[in-house]
C-alpha positions, 0 to 999 in steps of 0.5 A, a space after each residue: 500500500 503506497 502513500 497515495 493509497 494510505 491518504 485515500 484510505 484515510 479520507 474514505 475512513 473518515 467520511 464513512 466513520 463520521 457518517 455512520 457515527 453521526 447517524 448512530 448517535 442521532 438515532 440511538 437513545 441513550 442507554 440507562 447506566 447500569 452499575 458494574 465493576 470497572 474493567 480490571 487493569 490486566 496489562 499495565 499502567 500508563 506512564 506518569 502524566 499530568 492529571 487532565 479532564 477530558 470534558 466538563 459538565 457540558 461535554 466539552 472535550 480537551 482535544 490536546 489531552 485526548 490526542 496526547 501520546 499514550 506511552 509506558 516505561 522510562 522516557 529515557 530508556 535506550 530503546 523507543 518502540 512505537 506500535 501502530 495498530 488497528 483495534 479490530 485487527 486480528 494480528 494486532 490482537 494476537 500481538 497484544 495477547 501473546 507477545 506484548 506481555 513478554 515485551 513489557 516484562 522483559 524490556 519496559 518494566 526493566 527500563 530498557 524500552 519506552 513504548 508508545 501505542 499509536 492508533 492506525 484504524 483501518 475501518 470505522 469500528 476501529 476508529 470508533 474504538 480508538 476514540 472511546 479508548 482515548 476518552 476513558 480515564 487515562 489510567 485505564 487506557 491500556 487495560 481498556 485496549 486489552 479488553 478491546 483486543 481480547 473481545 474483538 469478535 464481540 464488538 467490532 463486527 456488530 452493527 451497534 458497535 458504537 453502543 457496545 463501545 460506550 457501555 464498555 467505556 463506562 465499565 472502564 470508568 468513563 463518563 457516558 456523556 463524555 464518551 458520547 461527546 467524543 464519538 461525536 467529535 469531528 476534530 478528535 476523529 480527524 486528529 487520529 486520522 491525521 496521525 495515521 496519515 503522517 505515519 504513512 508519509 514519514 515512515 511508510 507505515 501501511 499495515 498493522 501491526 507495524 512498529 518504529 524502533 528508535 524513530 528510524 527502523 520499521 518492523 512490520 507484522 506481529 513477529 514472534 517474541 523471540 524474533 522481536 527479542 533478537 531485533 531489540 537486543 541487537 539495537 541495545 548492543 548498538 
């Protein structure tokens, strides 16, 4: 997929997503809130960041906070790895479930690697998932990603995926008014898609999952952990 195709895909994605979500949000009645336990933090905690409020009582979104990078680990680590993933991509889900826990234990938790997750949505449900994930409490972000990757078959192929995402976001501690405001926010969706376009143009990212190591080396595909480990260890020696 070349840069032109990425740009066309991004434009189409945005048009389809905005249209579909606008229709859904206009026609769907707000579901009654049901008390439920928060999604358990099964993956990791977000790196320390200033406390931010995504919206006030009127549903105004802090766009800068919503679009801020989501990272883990020591910013001064010798390795930096940025993942580009689509939230309903099967290979991305495999990486999240089977490879990432080992990567976190062996490199992030030990101070060797600073990790950033960047949205690269390839269809409307994935874009909606990215929007909702960025509007749950920041400390719940990565555990919410785990939840989405772990239940991808249960939300992304349903016609009411936006409603499912809102209910799931509430379980992660999100405020329903804020989540709905985020799903209606054109600037937030555009910001996510623009980052996707920038990655395609600057680094040739055209598939998911893809990874950018130390801002220069592109790694494509959900590599087995041992293969990824060889690459990272080689970079550490350099």
